[in-house]
C-alpha positions in Angstrom: -42.6 -33.8 -5.0 -43.4 -31.5 -8.2 -43.1 -28.4 -6.3 -39.4 -29.6 -5.2 -38.6 -30.5 -8.4 -39.7 -26.9 -9.6 -37.5 -25.1 -6.8 -34.5 -27.3 -7.6 -35.0 -26.2 -11.4 -35.4 -22.5 -10.6 -32.3 -22.6 -8.2 -30.4 -24.3 -11.2 -31.5 -21.7 -13.6 -30.5 -18.8 -11.1 -27.2 -20.2 -10.5 -26.5 -21.0 -14.1 -27.3 -17.4 -14.9 -25.2 -16.0 -12.3 -22.0 -18.1 -13.2 -22.5 -17.0 -17.1 -22.6 -13.4 -16.3 -19.6 -13.6 -13.8 -16.6 -11.6 -14.9 -13.7 -13.7 -16.4 -10.4 -13.3 -14.5 -7.8 -11.4 -16.7 -4.4 -12.6 -15.8 -2.8 -10.2 -18.3 -4.0 -6.9 -16.2 -1.2 -4.9 -14.8 -1.0 -1.4 -13.3 -0.7 1.5 -16.3 2.9 2.9 -16.4 1.2 6.5 -15.3 -0.1 4.8 -12.3 3.4 3.5 -11.2 5.0 6.7 -12.2 2.5 8.8 -10.0 2.8 6.3 -7.0 7.0 6.5 -7.4 6.6 10.3 -7.4 4.3 10.1 -4.1 7.0 7.8 -2.2 9.7 9.9 -3.5 8.2 13.2 -2.1 7.5 11.2 1.0 11.4 10.3 1.2 12.5 13.8 0.4 10.3 15.2 3.2 11.6 12.6 5.6 15.1 13.7 4.7 14.3 17.3 5.2 12.6 16.4 8.6 9.3 17.8 7.5 7.3 15.2 9.6 4.4 17.5 9.8 3.8 17.4 6.1 4.4 13.3 6.0 2.0 12.8 8.6 -0.5 14.8 6.7 0.1 13.2 3.4 -0.9 9.9 5.2 -3.8 11.2 7.1 -5.1 13.0 4.0 -4.9 9.7 2.0 -5.8 7.2 4.7 -8.3 8.9 6.8 -10.6 10.5 4.6 -13.5 8.6 6.1 -12.2 8.9 9.7 -13.9 11.4 12.2 -11.8 14.5 13.3 -10.7 12.9 16.6 -9.3 10.0 15.1 -7.6 12.1 12.4 -6.0 14.2 14.9 -5.1 11.0 17.1 -3.5 9.2 14.0 -1.6 12.2 12.8 -0.1 12.8 16.1 0.9 9.0 16.2 2.6 9.5 12.7 4.4 12.5 13.7 5.8 11.1 17.1 7.1 7.9 15.0 8.6 9.9 12.2 10.3 12.1 15.1 11.7 9.2 16.7 12.9 7.7 13.4 15.0 11.0 13.0 16.8 11.0 16.4 20.4 10.6 15.6 22.4 7.7 17.1 23.6 7.0 19.9 20.6 8.2 21.5 18.4 7.2 18.5 18.5 4.2 16.2 18.2 5.7 12.7 18.9 9.5 12.0 19.3 11.3 8.8 17.8 9.5 5.8 20.8 8.7 3.5 18.9 7.5 0.7 16.4 4.8 -0.6 16.0 2.2 -3.2 12.8 0.4 -4.7 13.4 -3.2 -4.1 10.1 -4.8 -5.2 6.9 -4.0 -6.8 3.9 -6.3 -6.8 0.3 -6.2 -7.9 -2.9 -8.3 -7.0 -3.6 -10.8 -10.3 -6.3 -9.6 -12.3 -6.4 -6.0 -10.8 -4.7 -3.1 -12.4 -5.9 -0.7 -9.8 -4.2 -2.0 -6.4 -0.5 -2.2 -6.3 2.4 -2.2 -4.0 5.9 -0.6 -3.8 8.6 -1.8 -1.2 11.4 0.4 -0.4 14.7 0.1 1.4 15.4 3.3 3.3 19.1 3.7 4.5 19.7 5.9 7.6 22.9 6.9 9.2 22.4 4.4 11.8 20.2 1.6 10.4 17.8 0.7 7.6 14.0 0.7 7.5 11.7 -1.4 4.9 8.9 0.9 3.8 5.9 -0.6 2.1 3.4 1.5 0.2 0.3 0.3 -1.2 -1.7 2.2 -3.7 -5.3 2.5 -4.9 -6.5 3.9 -8.4 -10.1 5.2 -7.8 -12.7 5.2 -10.3 -11.5 8.7 -11.6 -7.9 7.2 -12.1 -6.5 9.2 -9.3 -3.8 7.3 -7.4 -4.0 7.5 -3.7 -2.0 6.1 -1.1 -3.9 3.1 0.6 -1.4 1.8 3.2 1.9 2.7 4.5 4.2 0.5 6.7 7.5 0.3 7.9 9.7 -2.6 9.2 13.0 -3.0 10.9 13.1 -6.8 10.1 15.8 -8.3 8.2 15.0 -7.6 4.6 15.6 -11.2 3.3 13.0 -12.2 6.1 10.7 -9.7 5.3 10.7 -10.3 1.6 10.4 -14.0 1.8 6.8 -13.5 3.7 3.8 -14.8 2.2 2.2 -11.6 1.3 5.6 -10.4 -0.2 5.4 -13.4 -2.8 2.4 -11.7 -4.8 3.2 -11.6 -8.3 5.7 -9.0 -9.5 6.2 -6.7 -12.2 9.0 -5.0 -14.1 
């Protein structure tokens, strides 16, 4: 019985020490303005290349950011996949659905509560034949370098897309 008491006391001390040393949640953390500006510039460059139909450069941009840990065969496969998708997007109506990029708007900015190093920008891109919603997620590494962590696009109705649970994260201005 004494051993059980000693073990329980030891576990309680370890747990108390762990809790006392835990980091407190800082609800006031938001991404720095310089991170946001860098991210907006990255997205702007992406859309400019999309407008100019420089799909190879956009595919390389994505792979250079997302695929740094991938082996060469996966990098090639993913690059070709993105390249094909961008080429399909740029096919003009009536053969294609989208065509030339006419412009884009930033429609939402979000961040994870307690983190100033991971955030999201959502854009509405307007094409001659239709629109797409583009979502960019950015990560700021320990050297304060902003990198693209995720890119995706959707043809969903913007009101439906913006009301999904992951889009309802805290927003900032």
